[in-house]
OpenMM code with the backbone's topology and positions (N, CA, C; nanometers):
from openmm import Vec3, app, unit

residues = "ALA GLY GLN SER ALA ASP GLY GLY ILE GLY PHE GLY PRO LEU LYS MET ALA ASN PRO LEU LYS TYR LEU LEU PRO TRP PRO GLN ARG THR LEU PRO LEU ASP LEU ALA LYS GLU PHE ASP ARG GLU ALA PRO ALA TRP LEU GLU ILE GLY PHE GLY ASN GLY GLU PHE LEU ALA ASP ILE ALA ALA SER HIS PRO GLU VAL ASN LEU LEU GLY ALA GLU LEU ALA GLN PHE ALA VAL ARG GLN GLY ALA TYR ARG LEU ASP LYS VAL GLY ALA GLN HIS ALA ARG LEU VAL MET GLY ASP VAL ARG ALA PHE LEU LYS TYR ALA LEU ALA GLY GLY SER LEU GLN ARG ILE TYR VAL ASN TYR PRO ASP PRO TRP PRO LYS THR ASN HIS ALA GLY ARG ARG LEU LEU PRO PRO GLU ASN LEU ARG LYS MET ALA ARG LEU PRO PRO PRO PRO ASP PRO PRO LEU PRO PRO GLY SER ARG ARG ARG GLY ARG PRO SER GLY ALA".split()
positions = [
    Vec3(6.2844, 1.9927, -1.7123),
    Vec3(6.2267, 2.0402, -1.8372),
    Vec3(6.1055, 2.1244, -1.8052),
    Vec3(6.0936, 2.2359, -1.8715),
    Vec3(5.9805, 2.3243, -1.8495),
    Vec3(5.9048, 2.3468, -1.9783),
    Vec3(5.7777, 2.3879, -1.9635),
    Vec3(5.6958, 2.4120, -2.0808),
    Vec3(5.6998, 2.5592, -2.1146),
    Vec3(5.7179, 2.5928, -2.2422),
    Vec3(5.7220, 2.7312, -2.2868),
    Vec3(5.5812, 2.7808, -2.3148),
    Vec3(5.5688, 2.9102, -2.3413),
    Vec3(5.4392, 2.9718, -2.3643),
    Vec3(5.3677, 2.9126, -2.4856),
    Vec3(5.4422, 2.8665, -2.5870),
    Vec3(5.3793, 2.8102, -2.7072),
    Vec3(5.3470, 2.6614, -2.6934),
    Vec3(5.3681, 2.6035, -2.5766),
    Vec3(5.3338, 2.4640, -2.5525),
    Vec3(5.4472, 2.3679, -2.5793),
    Vec3(5.5601, 2.4185, -2.6286),
    Vec3(5.6753, 2.3329, -2.6521),
    Vec3(5.7403, 2.2929, -2.5216),
    Vec3(5.8212, 2.1908, -2.5252),
    Vec3(5.8895, 2.1420, -2.4061),
    Vec3(6.0380, 2.1594, -2.4279),
    Vec3(6.1051, 2.2283, -2.3367),
    Vec3(6.2468, 2.2546, -2.3530),
    Vec3(6.3318, 2.1530, -2.2789),
    Vec3(6.4345, 2.1031, -2.3438),
    Vec3(6.5319, 2.0125, -2.2840),
    Vec3(6.6695, 2.0688, -2.3144),
    Vec3(6.7201, 2.1547, -2.2285),
    Vec3(6.8490, 2.2174, -2.2551),
    Vec3(6.8406, 2.2933, -2.3865),
    Vec3(6.9377, 2.2714, -2.4753),
    Vec3(6.9347, 2.3445, -2.6018),
    Vec3(6.8330, 2.2911, -2.7023),
    Vec3(6.7763, 2.1739, -2.6745),
    Vec3(6.6838, 2.1129, -2.7687),
    Vec3(6.5405, 2.1418, -2.7251),
    Vec3(6.4633, 2.2078, -2.8101),
    Vec3(6.3244, 2.2372, -2.7799),
    Vec3(6.2362, 2.1438, -2.8615),
    Vec3(6.1498, 2.0740, -2.7952),
    Vec3(6.0621, 1.9783, -2.8614),
    Vec3(5.9212, 2.0366, -2.8712),
    Vec3(5.8487, 1.9911, -2.9702),
    Vec3(5.7077, 2.0268, -2.9829),
    Vec3(5.6292, 1.9583, -2.8716),
    Vec3(5.5139, 2.0128, -2.8414),
    Vec3(5.4260, 1.9506, -2.7437),
    Vec3(5.3687, 1.8231, -2.8055),
    Vec3(5.4055, 1.7045, -2.7544),
    Vec3(5.3579, 1.5799, -2.8159),
    Vec3(5.2067, 1.5635, -2.8083),
    Vec3(5.1407, 1.6326, -2.7148),
    Vec3(4.9955, 1.6200, -2.7033),
    Vec3(4.9245, 1.6725, -2.8270),
    Vec3(4.9912, 1.7594, -2.9015),
    Vec3(4.9346, 1.8136, -3.0252),
    Vec3(4.9088, 1.7005, -3.1250),
    Vec3(4.9919, 1.5987, -3.1231),
    Vec3(4.9824, 1.4883, -3.2189),
    Vec3(4.9329, 1.3578, -3.1578),
    Vec3(4.9348, 1.3468, -3.0273),
    Vec3(4.9026, 1.2206, -2.9613),
    Vec3(4.7564, 1.1823, -2.9813),
    Vec3(4.7351, 1.0580, -3.0194),
    Vec3(4.6006, 1.0040, -3.0377),
    Vec3(4.5693, 0.9175, -2.9156),
    Vec3(4.4867, 0.9684, -2.8225),
    Vec3(4.4560, 0.8913, -2.7007),
    Vec3(4.3475, 0.7872, -2.7269),
    Vec3(4.3816, 0.6892, -2.8082),
    Vec3(4.2821, 0.5941, -2.8557),
    Vec3(4.2107, 0.5149, -2.7476),
    Vec3(4.2742, 0.4823, -2.6328),
    Vec3(4.1976, 0.4056, -2.5333),
    Vec3(4.0773, 0.4821, -2.4766),
    Vec3(4.0796, 0.6144, -2.4877),
    Vec3(3.9671, 0.6940, -2.4378),
    Vec3(3.8600, 0.7180, -2.5435),
    Vec3(3.8783, 0.6668, -2.6631),
    Vec3(3.7841, 0.6878, -2.7728),
    Vec3(3.6906, 0.5676, -2.7873),
    Vec3(3.5824, 0.5898, -2.8586),
    Vec3(3.4941, 0.4796, -2.8966),
    Vec3(3.5668, 0.3968, -3.0013),
    Vec3(3.5703, 0.2662, -2.9786),
    Vec3(3.6445, 0.1771, -3.0680),
    Vec3(3.5493, 0.0900, -3.1478),
    Vec3(3.5838, 0.0552, -3.2699),
    Vec3(3.7041, 0.0959, -3.3408),
    Vec3(3.6993, 0.2437, -3.3769),
    Vec3(3.8153, 0.3019, -3.3950),
    Vec3(3.8263, 0.4435, -3.4260),
    Vec3(3.7638, 0.4771, -3.5604),
    Vec3(3.7066, 0.5949, -3.5676),
    Vec3(3.6619, 0.6515, -3.6942),
    Vec3(3.7748, 0.7449, -3.7387),
    Vec3(3.8636, 0.6949, -3.8253),
    Vec3(3.9812, 0.7731, -3.8637),
    Vec3(3.9445, 0.9019, -3.9363),
    Vec3(3.8367, 0.9030, -4.0124),
    Vec3(3.7937, 1.0265, -4.0783),
    Vec3(3.7612, 1.1331, -3.9739),
    Vec3(3.7004, 1.0926, -3.8640),
    Vec3(3.6686, 1.1867, -3.7565),
    Vec3(3.7960, 1.2313, -3.6838),
    Vec3(3.8880, 1.1382, -3.6577),
    Vec3(4.0121, 1.1724, -3.5874),
    Vec3(4.0967, 1.2723, -3.6666),
    Vec3(4.0924, 1.2614, -3.7992),
    Vec3(4.1728, 1.3485, -3.8842),
    Vec3(4.0925, 1.4626, -3.9460),
    Vec3(3.9635, 1.4661, -3.9209),
    Vec3(3.8741, 1.5664, -3.9794),
    Vec3(3.8757, 1.5646, -4.1318),
    Vec3(3.8948, 1.4464, -4.1903),
    Vec3(3.8908, 1.4330, -4.3361),
    Vec3(3.8940, 1.2855, -4.3751),
    Vec3(3.8415, 1.2564, -4.4924),
    Vec3(3.8490, 1.1229, -4.5519),
    Vec3(3.9783, 1.1151, -4.6320),
    Vec3(4.0622, 1.0184, -4.6044),
    Vec3(4.1872, 0.9996, -4.6779),
    Vec3(4.2402, 0.8604, -4.6460),
    Vec3(4.3240, 0.8055, -4.7339),
    Vec3(4.3886, 0.6779, -4.7021),
    Vec3(4.4719, 0.6917, -4.5753),
    Vec3(4.4793, 0.5846, -4.4975),
    Vec3(4.5559, 0.5875, -4.3720),
    Vec3(4.6763, 0.4947, -4.3822),
    Vec3(4.7915, 0.5491, -4.3439),
    Vec3(4.9163, 0.4734, -4.3401),
    Vec3(4.9680, 0.4731, -4.1974),
    Vec3(5.0388, 0.3699, -4.1600),
    Vec3(5.0929, 0.3547, -4.0249),
    Vec3(5.2402, 0.3177, -4.0319),
    Vec3(5.3229, 0.3883, -3.9530),
    Vec3(5.4606, 0.3431, -3.9324),
    Vec3(5.4704, 0.2890, -3.7908),
    Vec3(5.5164, 0.1665, -3.7786),
    Vec3(5.5323, 0.1019, -3.6490),
    Vec3(5.6773, 0.1155, -3.6054),
    Vec3(5.6970, 0.1702, -3.4855),
    Vec3(5.8316, 0.1878, -3.4317),
    Vec3(5.9066, 0.2969, -3.5040),
    Vec3(5.8553, 0.4200, -3.5004),
    Vec3(5.9141, 0.5282, -3.5791),
    Vec3(6.0429, 0.5855, -3.5222),
    Vec3(6.0846, 0.5414, -3.4041),
    Vec3(6.2149, 0.5824, -3.3497),
    Vec3(6.2282, 0.7327, -3.3357),
    Vec3(6.3239, 0.7927, -3.4053),
    Vec3(6.3445, 0.9374, -3.3931),
    Vec3(6.2484, 1.0185, -3.4793),
    Vec3(6.1648, 0.9535, -3.5578),
    Vec3(6.0618, 1.0215, -3.6354),
    Vec3(6.1061, 1.0738, -3.7704),
    Vec3(6.2294, 1.0478, -3.8090),
    Vec3(6.2798, 1.1017, -3.9355),
    Vec3(6.2019, 1.0475, -4.0560),
    Vec3(6.1850, 0.9166, -4.0638),
    Vec3(6.1111, 0.8563, -4.1756),
    Vec3(5.9654, 0.9014, -4.1728),
    Vec3(5.9057, 0.9054, -4.0557),
    Vec3(5.7668, 0.9482, -4.0400),
    Vec3(5.7484, 1.0907, -4.0910),
    Vec3(5.8394, 1.1808, -4.0549),
    Vec3(5.8315, 1.3197, -4.1004),
    Vec3(5.8523, 1.3292, -4.2510),
    Vec3(5.9410, 1.2470, -4.3051),
    Vec3(5.9612, 1.2461, -4.4502),
    Vec3(5.8341, 1.2029, -4.5231),
    Vec3(5.7684, 1.0992, -4.4716),
    Vec3(5.6413, 1.0557, -4.5317),
    Vec3(5.5386, 1.1680, -4.5211),
    Vec3(5.5300, 1.2296, -4.4037),
    Vec3(5.4328, 1.3372, -4.3826),
    Vec3(5.4557, 1.4523, -4.4804),
    Vec3(5.5811, 1.4890, -4.5014),
    Vec3(5.6124, 1.5998, -4.5917),
    Vec3(5.5825, 1.5651, -4.7373),
    Vec3(5.6067, 1.4408, -4.7755),
    Vec3(5.5901, 1.4038, -4.9157),
    Vec3(5.4507, 1.3506, -4.9502),
    Vec3(5.3688, 1.3216, -4.8483),
    Vec3(5.2349, 1.2675, -4.8744),
    Vec3(5.1281, 1.3376, -4.7892),
    Vec3(5.1020, 1.4653, -4.8164),
    Vec3(4.9993, 1.5366, -4.7384),
    Vec3(4.8584, 1.4854, -4.7649),
    Vec3(4.8418, 1.4043, -4.8693),
    Vec3(4.7104, 1.3510, -4.9034),
    Vec3(4.6718, 1.2305, -4.8173),
    Vec3(4.7625, 1.1855, -4.7302),
    Vec3(4.7431, 1.0645, -4.6506),
    Vec3(4.7238, 1.1003, -4.5032),
    Vec3(4.6357, 1.0286, -4.4351),
    Vec3(4.6262, 1.0374, -4.2892),
    Vec3(4.7332, 0.9441, -4.2337),
    Vec3(4.8264, 1.0007, -4.1608),
    Vec3(4.9450, 0.9273, -4.1193),
    Vec3(4.9437, 0.8999, -3.9691),
    Vec3(4.9676, 0.7744, -3.9332),
    Vec3(4.9784, 0.7322, -3.7939),
    Vec3(5.1198, 0.6816, -3.7691),
    Vec3(5.1733, 0.7134, -3.6527),
    Vec3(5.3016, 0.6597, -3.6113),
    Vec3(5.2859, 0.5991, -3.4734),
    Vec3(5.3365, 0.4791, -3.4533),
    Vec3(5.3252, 0.4105, -3.3246),
    Vec3(5.4640, 0.3845, -3.2686),
    Vec3(5.4784, 0.4115, -3.1392),
    Vec3(5.6080, 0.3959, -3.0731),
    Vec3(5.5846, 0.3675, -2.9253),
    Vec3(5.6727, 0.2853, -2.8676),
    Vec3(5.6648, 0.2524, -2.7244),
    Vec3(5.7226, 0.3619, -2.6354),
    Vec3(5.8337, 0.4209, -2.6772),
    Vec3(5.9115, 0.5096, -2.5905),
    Vec3(5.8604, 0.6533, -2.5919),
    Vec3(5.8422, 0.7082, -2.4719),
    Vec3(5.7932, 0.8454, -2.4589),
    Vec3(5.8884, 0.9461, -2.5241),
    Vec3(6.0185, 0.9285, -2.5066),
    Vec3(6.1127, 1.0220, -2.5663),
    Vec3(6.1022, 1.0185, -2.7187),
    Vec3(6.0841, 0.9000, -2.7763),
    Vec3(6.0686, 0.8890, -2.9208),
    Vec3(5.9420, 0.9608, -2.9678),
    Vec3(5.8349, 0.9525, -2.8914),
    Vec3(5.7112, 1.0232, -2.9263),
    Vec3(5.7362, 1.1738, -2.9264),
    Vec3(5.8126, 1.2230, -2.8290),
    Vec3(5.8461, 1.3667, -2.8277),
    Vec3(5.9310, 1.4032, -2.9495),
    Vec3(6.0283, 1.3195, -2.9835),
    Vec3(6.1107, 1.3461, -3.1018),
    Vec3(6.0252, 1.3435, -3.2291),
    Vec3(5.9365, 1.2470, -3.2378),
    Vec3(5.8482, 1.2393, -3.3538),
    Vec3(5.7611, 1.3629, -3.3664),
    Vec3(5.7060, 1.4096, -3.2544),
    Vec3(5.6241, 1.5315, -3.2554),
    Vec3(5.7063, 1.6515, -3.3025),
    Vec3(5.8287, 1.6607, -3.2561),
    Vec3(5.9168, 1.7706, -3.2967),
    Vec3(5.9397, 1.7677, -3.4479),
    Vec3(5.9692, 1.6506, -3.5019),
    Vec3(5.9950, 1.6394, -3.6464),
    Vec3(5.8676, 1.6644, -3.7277),
    Vec3(5.7538, 1.6183, -3.6787),
    Vec3(5.6283, 1.6454, -3.7481),
    Vec3(5.5974, 1.7946, -3.7472),
    Vec3(5.6250, 1.8607, -3.6371),
    Vec3(5.6061, 2.0053, -3.6282),
    Vec3(5.6917, 2.0788, -3.7308),
    Vec3(5.8159, 2.0325, -3.7461),
    Vec3(5.9073, 2.0976, -3.8399),
    Vec3(5.8568, 2.0926, -3.9837),
    Vec3(5.7830, 1.9883, -4.0195),
    Vec3(5.7306, 1.9770, -4.1560),
    Vec3(5.5839, 2.0200, -4.1652),
    Vec3(5.5263, 2.0674, -4.0536),
    Vec3(5.3881, 2.1146, -4.0538),
    Vec3(5.2870, 2.0065, -4.0829),
    Vec3(5.3044, 1.8912, -4.0244),
    Vec3(5.2212, 1.7729, -4.0532),
    Vec3(5.0924, 1.7736, -3.9709),
    Vec3(4.9931, 1.8453, -4.0177),
    Vec3(4.8634, 1.8460, -3.9498),
    Vec3(4.7866, 1.7164, -3.9736),
    Vec3(4.8335, 1.6366, -4.0670),
    Vec3(4.7659, 1.5124, -4.1047),
    Vec3(4.8332, 1.3901, -4.0416),
    Vec3(4.9002, 1.4096, -3.9288),
    Vec3(4.9692, 1.2989, -3.8613),
    Vec3(4.9235, 1.2896, -3.7161),
    Vec3(4.9175, 1.1669, -3.6657),
    Vec3(4.8858, 1.1402, -3.5245),
    Vec3(4.9836, 1.0360, -3.4733),
    Vec3(5.0145, 1.0439, -3.3460),
    Vec3(5.1079, 0.9515, -3.2824),
    Vec3(5.0353, 0.8652, -3.1806),
    Vec3(5.0729, 0.7390, -3.1779),
    Vec3(5.0179, 0.6421, -3.0831),
    Vec3(5.1334, 0.5968, -2.9958),
    Vec3(5.1187, 0.6127, -2.8645),
    Vec3(5.2235, 0.5680, -2.7731),
    Vec3(5.1773, 0.4410, -2.7025),
    Vec3(5.2604, 0.3383, -2.7084),
    Vec3(5.2286, 0.2125, -2.6428),
    Vec3(5.2508, 0.0959, -2.7359),
    Vec3(5.2022, -0.0184, -2.6939),
    Vec3(5.2188, -0.1419, -2.7689),
    Vec3(5.1248, -0.1416, -2.8895),
    Vec3(5.1810, -0.1404, -3.0082),
    Vec3(5.1012, -0.1312, -3.1300),
    Vec3(5.0142, -0.2548, -3.1510),
    Vec3(5.0509, -0.3677, -3.0925),
    Vec3(4.9679, -0.4870, -3.1097),
    Vec3(4.8276, -0.4647, -3.0555),
    Vec3(4.8147, -0.3991, -2.9424),
    Vec3(4.6827, -0.3684, -2.8863),
    Vec3(4.6098, -0.2665, -2.9741),
    Vec3(4.6835, -0.1670, -3.0225),
    Vec3(4.6240, -0.0665, -3.1104),
    Vec3(4.5667, -0.1314, -3.2362),
    Vec3(4.6437, -0.2185, -3.2981),
    Vec3(4.5972, -0.2862, -3.4188),
    Vec3(4.4779, -0.3777, -3.3899),
    Vec3(4.4813, -0.4434, -3.2776),
    Vec3(4.3761, -0.5397, -3.2454),
    Vec3(4.2433, -0.4720, -3.2097),
    Vec3(4.2492, -0.3638, -3.1320),
    Vec3(4.1264, -0.3047, -3.0777),
    Vec3(4.0840, -0.1726, -3.1413),
    Vec3(4.1786, -0.0934, -3.1888),
    Vec3(4.1459, 0.0431, -3.2288),
    Vec3(4.1055, 0.0583, -3.3746),
    Vec3(4.1440, -0.0362, -3.4588),
    Vec3(4.1204, -0.0191, -3.6018),
    Vec3(4.0195, -0.1189, -3.6564),
    Vec3(3.9278, -0.0678, -3.7367),
    Vec3(3.8333, -0.1553, -3.8059),
    Vec3(3.9041, -0.2196, -3.9244),
    Vec3(3.8509, -0.3315, -3.9687),
    Vec3(3.9086, -0.3976, -4.0849),
    Vec3(3.9139, -0.3050, -4.2046),
    Vec3(4.0240, -0.3069, -4.2770),
    Vec3(4.0401, -0.2224, -4.3943),
    Vec3(4.0741, -0.0778, -4.3651),
    Vec3(4.1035, -0.0436, -4.2398),
    Vec3(4.1339, 0.0951, -4.2037),
    Vec3(4.2662, 0.1445, -4.2607),
    Vec3(4.3622, 0.0538, -4.2726),
    Vec3(4.4962, 0.0935, -4.3167),
    Vec3(4.5216, 0.0466, -4.4594),
    Vec3(4.5800, 0.1353, -4.5380),
    Vec3(4.6178, 0.0988, -4.6730),
    Vec3(4.7659, 0.0628, -4.6837),
    Vec3(4.8448, 0.1044, -4.5851),
    Vec3(4.9878, 0.0762, -4.5900),
    Vec3(5.0424, 0.0743, -4.4476),
    Vec3(5.1373, -0.0171, -4.4221),
    Vec3(5.2065, -0.0246, -4.2929),
    Vec3(5.3560, -0.0292, -4.3205),
    Vec3(5.4307, 0.0543, -4.2496),
    Vec3(5.5761, 0.0522, -4.2574),
    Vec3(5.6319, -0.0025, -4.1267),
    Vec3(5.7242, -0.0957, -4.1365),
    Vec3(5.7991, -0.1461, -4.0215),
    Vec3(5.9448, -0.1498, -4.0682),
    Vec3(6.0209, -0.0473, -4.0343),
    Vec3(6.1561, -0.0336, -4.0872),
    Vec3(6.2614, -0.1149, -4.0133),
    Vec3(6.2409, -0.1414, -3.8863),
    Vec3(6.3380, -0.2194, -3.8085),
    Vec3(6.2637, -0.3257, -3.7299),
    Vec3(6.2189, -0.4320, -3.7986),
    Vec3(6.1339, -0.5306, -3.7327),
    Vec3(6.2106, -0.6260, -3.6423),
    Vec3(6.1372, -0.6787, -3.5489),
    Vec3(6.1828, -0.7870, -3.4619),
    Vec3(6.3246, -0.7709, -3.4089),
    Vec3(6.3444, -0.6731, -3.3233),
    Vec3(6.4794, -0.6536, -3.2694),
    Vec3(6.5187, -0.7565, -3.1638),
    Vec3(6.4324, -0.8529, -3.1361),
    Vec3(6.4612, -0.9520, -3.0325),
    Vec3(6.4793, -1.0892, -3.0965),
    Vec3(6.5997, -1.1263, -3.1349),
    Vec3(6.6180, -1.2545, -3.2043),
    Vec3(6.6158, -1.3776, -3.1139),
    Vec3(6.6231, -1.3587, -2.9839),
    Vec3(6.6271, -1.4747, -2.8952),
    Vec3(6.4910, -1.5435, -2.8876),
    Vec3(6.4927, -1.6748, -2.8748),
    Vec3(6.3703, -1.7534, -2.8682),
    Vec3(6.2813, -1.7103, -2.7516),
    Vec3(6.3423, -1.6800, -2.6358),
    Vec3(6.2595, -1.6419, -2.5201),
    Vec3(6.1982, -1.5026, -2.5354),
    Vec3(6.2324, -1.4291, -2.6411),
    Vec3(6.1715, -1.2986, -2.6680),
    Vec3(6.0663, -1.3072, -2.7780),
    Vec3(6.0325, -1.4269, -2.8205),
    Vec3(5.9401, -1.4447, -2.9327),
    Vec3(5.8060, -1.3751, -2.9092),
    Vec3(5.7602, -1.3659, -2.7871),
    Vec3(5.6333, -1.3010, -2.7564),
    Vec3(5.6306, -1.1529, -2.7878),
    Vec3(5.7471, -1.0900, -2.8007),
    Vec3(5.7541, -0.9474, -2.8327),
    Vec3(5.7531, -0.9200, -2.9828),
    Vec3(5.7703, -1.0233, -3.0619),
    Vec3(5.7823, -1.0040, -3.2053),
    Vec3(5.6489, -0.9658, -3.2685),
    Vec3(5.6539, -0.8727, -3.3579),
    Vec3(5.5362, -0.8260, -3.4293),
    Vec3(5.5166, -0.9011, -3.5599),
    Vec3(5.6233, -0.9382, -3.6218),
    Vec3(5.6185, -1.0019, -3.7532),
    Vec3(5.6280, -1.1525, -3.7367),
    Vec3(5.5905, -1.2355, -3.8250),
    Vec3(5.5855, -1.2264, -3.9693),
    Vec3(5.4595, -1.1566, -4.0206),
    Vec3(5.4607, -1.1171, -4.1506),
    Vec3(5.3519, -1.0368, -4.2075),
    Vec3(5.2137, -1.0966, -4.1905),
    Vec3(5.2014, -1.2301, -4.1940),
    Vec3(5.0661, -1.2867, -4.1796),
    Vec3(5.0070, -1.2541, -4.0422),
    Vec3(5.0903, -1.2411, -3.9393),
    Vec3(5.0399, -1.2013, -3.8080),
    Vec3(4.9977, -1.0552, -3.8089),
    Vec3(5.0740, -0.9723, -3.8742),
    Vec3(5.0402, -0.8311, -3.8833),
    Vec3(4.9074, -0.8133, -3.9564),
    Vec3(4.8892, -0.8845, -4.0697),
    Vec3(4.7640, -0.8759, -4.1435),
    Vec3(4.6470, -0.9229, -4.0580),
    Vec3(4.6699, -1.0289, -3.9827),
    Vec3(4.5637, -1.0837, -3.8986),
    Vec3(4.5220, -0.9823, -3.7929),
    Vec3(4.6207, -0.9214, -3.7249),
    Vec3(4.5876, -0.8231, -3.6205),
    Vec3(4.5161, -0.7019, -3.6779),
    Vec3(4.5605, -0.6544, -3.7921),
    Vec3(4.5037, -0.5336, -3.8511),
    Vec3(4.3835, -0.5633, -3.9394),
    Vec3(4.3580, -0.6935, -3.9627),
    Vec3(4.2483, -0.7346, -4.0493),
    Vec3(4.2599, -0.6701, -4.1878),
    Vec3(4.3832, -0.6711, -4.2408),
    Vec3(4.4090, -0.6166, -4.3730),
    Vec3(4.3830, -0.7242, -4.4780),
    Vec3(4.3414, -0.6815, -4.5964),
    Vec3(4.3306, -0.7812, -4.7037),
    Vec3(4.4705, -0.8240, -4.7444),
    Vec3(4.4845, -0.9458, -4.7965),
    Vec3(4.6174, -0.9881, -4.8413),
    Vec3(4.6616, -0.9028, -4.9591),
    Vec3(4.7920, -0.8878, -4.9788),
    Vec3(4.8377, -0.8079, -5.0928),
    Vec3(4.7973, -0.8743, -5.2232),
    Vec3(4.7779, -0.7932, -5.3295),
    Vec3(4.7405, -0.8538, -5.4571),
    Vec3(4.8560, -0.9368, -5.5117),
    Vec3(4.8218, -1.0328, -5.5958),
    Vec3(4.9261, -1.1119, -5.6615),
    Vec3(5.0110, -1.0191, -5.7456),
    Vec3(5.1414, -1.0384, -5.7458),
    Vec3(5.2249, -0.9540, -5.8310),
    Vec3(5.1981, -0.9856, -5.9770),
    Vec3(5.2163, -0.8855, -6.0656),
    Vec3(5.1945, -0.9140, -6.2073),
    Vec3(5.2955, -1.0160, -6.2581),
    Vec3(5.2516, -1.0986, -6.3492),
    Vec3(5.3383, -1.1999, -6.4089),
    Vec3(5.3732, -1.1591, -6.5515),
    Vec3(5.4899, -1.2002, -6.5976),
    Vec3(5.5252, -1.1702, -6.7367),
    Vec3(5.4302, -1.2409, -6.8328),
    Vec3(5.4156, -1.1868, -6.9553),
    Vec3(5.3267, -1.2511, -7.0533),
    Vec3(5.3653, -1.3973, -7.0743),
    Vec3(5.2650, -1.4827, -7.0874),
    Vec3(5.2890, -1.6243, -7.1096),
    Vec3(5.3100, -1.7043, -6.9825),
    Vec3(5.3206, -1.6373, -6.8662),
    Vec3(5.3380, -1.7085, -6.7393),
    Vec3(5.2068, -1.7721, -6.6987),
    Vec3(5.2168, -1.8675, -6.6072),
    Vec3(5.0978, -1.9383, -6.5629),
    Vec3(5.0749, -1.9135, -6.4144),
    Vec3(4.9508, -1.9050, -6.3760),
    Vec3(4.9130, -1.8930, -6.2356),
    Vec3(4.7956, -1.9873, -6.2139),
    Vec3(4.8046, -2.0656, -6.1090),
    Vec3(4.6995, -2.1612, -6.0740),
    Vec3(4.6633, -2.2517, -6.1916),
    Vec3(4.7650, -2.2909, -6.2707),
    Vec3(4.7428, -2.3836, -6.3790),
    Vec3(4.6767, -2.3269, -6.5025),
    Vec3(4.6610, -2.1918, -6.5076),
    Vec3(4.5958, -2.1318, -6.6229),
    Vec3(4.6906, -2.0328, -6.6879),
    Vec3(4.6937, -2.0250, -6.8193),
    Vec3(4.7789, -1.9248, -6.8841),
    Vec3(4.7280, -1.7845, -6.8514),
    Vec3(4.8200, -1.6867, -6.8482),
    Vec3(4.7773, -1.5499, -6.8217),
    Vec3(4.6845, -1.5038, -6.9316),
    Vec3(4.5848, -1.4256, -6.8932),
    Vec3(4.4875, -1.3754, -6.9890),
    Vec3(4.3748, -1.4731, -7.0180),
    Vec3(4.3809, -1.5933, -6.9597),
    Vec3(4.2764, -1.6925, -6.9882),
    Vec3(4.1639, -1.6801, -6.8905),
] * unit.nanometer
topology = app.Topology()
chain = topology.addChain("A")
for resn in residues:
    res = topology.addResidue(resn, chain)
    for name in ("N", "CA", "C"):
        topology.addAtom(name, app.Element.getBySymbol(name[0]), res)
């Protein structure tokens, strides 16, 4: 594979964007990250964990330019694919994190940094001896990211919560 004059990386007939354009080298930054500084703007931050080929990530980027978007993935080839798809939609408001997202969540983000997390294909290791690789259940994810718990869902009129009628 060779690099073209525009910084893209060619793989036979498939030309990928330069992943460094989107890569967030968080271990080299002062932690926790200042996401407003990383994105050069104040905006809500969303994260997709395990973005795979980047299709969902690019769709979010295209439909939500008002959001600072992070995508985390272990595989280098997936990061290149994600960069290519982000390039296709012109996602200047997206950054990619390569590596184990558990460390990223634990060390790189301050509490309340993320407003939304997507995990589309969670826990691909169902065997008991692979339990250490699992990211979910949600309470573990909230703990690592220091997210507030989700709000209580609305209840129909006349329903009770914590022994009190609604509206009381």
